[in-house]
C-alpha positions as CSV (number, residue, x, y, z in Angstrom):
1,M,84.3,108.8,99.2
2,I,86.3,106.8,101.7
3,S,89.6,105.4,100.2
4,Q,90.4,101.7,100.3
5,R,93.6,102.7,102.1
6,L,91.8,104.4,105.0
7,K,89.2,101.6,105.1
8,N,92.1,99.1,105.5
9,V,93.7,101.1,108.3
10,I,90.4,101.3,110.2
11,L,89.5,97.6,109.6
12,G,92.9,96.5,110.7
13,V,92.8,98.4,114.0
14,L,89.3,97.1,114.7
15,H,90.1,93.6,113.6
16,L,87.1,93.6,111.2
17,E,87.0,91.7,107.9
18,D,84.8,94.3,106.2
19,F,82.4,97.2,106.9
20,D,80.5,99.3,104.4
21,F,81.9,102.8,105.2
22,K,80.1,105.8,103.9
23,D,81.1,109.4,104.3
24,S,78.4,109.9,106.9
25,T,79.5,106.8,109.0
26,T,80.2,107.7,112.6
27,A,82.3,105.8,115.1
28,A,79.2,104.7,117.0
29,E,78.0,102.9,113.9
30,V,81.1,100.7,113.6
31,P,81.4,97.6,115.8
32,G,84.2,97.9,118.3
33,W,85.0,101.6,117.6
34,D,85.1,103.0,121.1
35,S,87.2,105.9,122.6
36,L,90.3,103.8,123.0
37,K,90.1,102.4,119.5
38,H,89.5,105.9,118.3
39,V,92.9,107.0,119.5
40,A,94.5,103.8,118.0
41,I,92.8,104.5,114.6
42,L,94.0,108.1,114.6
43,T,97.6,107.0,115.5
44,A,97.5,104.3,112.8
45,V,96.2,106.8,110.2
46,E,99.1,109.2,111.1
47,Q,101.6,106.4,110.7
48,E,100.1,105.1,107.4
49,Y,99.9,108.6,105.8
50,A,103.0,110.1,107.5
51,I,101.0,113.0,108.8
52,R,100.2,114.5,112.2
53,F,96.8,115.7,113.5
54,R,96.4,118.6,115.9
55,S,94.0,118.1,118.8
56,L,91.5,120.7,117.4
57,E,91.4,119.0,114.1
58,V,90.5,115.7,115.7
59,I,87.9,117.2,118.0
60,R,86.1,118.7,115.0
61,L,85.8,115.3,113.2
62,G,82.2,114.1,113.1
63,N,82.4,111.2,110.7
64,V,84.6,109.1,108.5
65,G,84.1,111.4,105.5
66,E,85.5,114.3,107.5
67,L,88.5,112.2,108.5
68,Q,89.1,111.3,104.8
69,A,88.9,115.0,103.9
70,L,91.4,115.9,106.6
71,I,93.8,113.2,105.4
72,D,93.4,114.5,101.8
73,R,94.4,118.0,102.9
74,K,97.4,116.9,104.9
75,A,98.9,113.9,103.1
76,P,101.3,114.3,100.3
77,P,100.2,113.0,97.0
78,V,101.0,109.3,96.4
């Protein structure tokens, strides 16, 4: 399940009011999520969660659910 925190980061970068994210949601399904915004979203996520992604981790991501799972593994508990 996508956390509200991650949803807020993505919506903020894309300047969207709301979007119904599901674990299976891909970038192509979200308005305005192109390759440049992808980098901006990943950077914003790293800043929000105080984590760093490796290139190989990012390349393997296929959907928002996989991004959430990666964050859950890397981020310290709140």
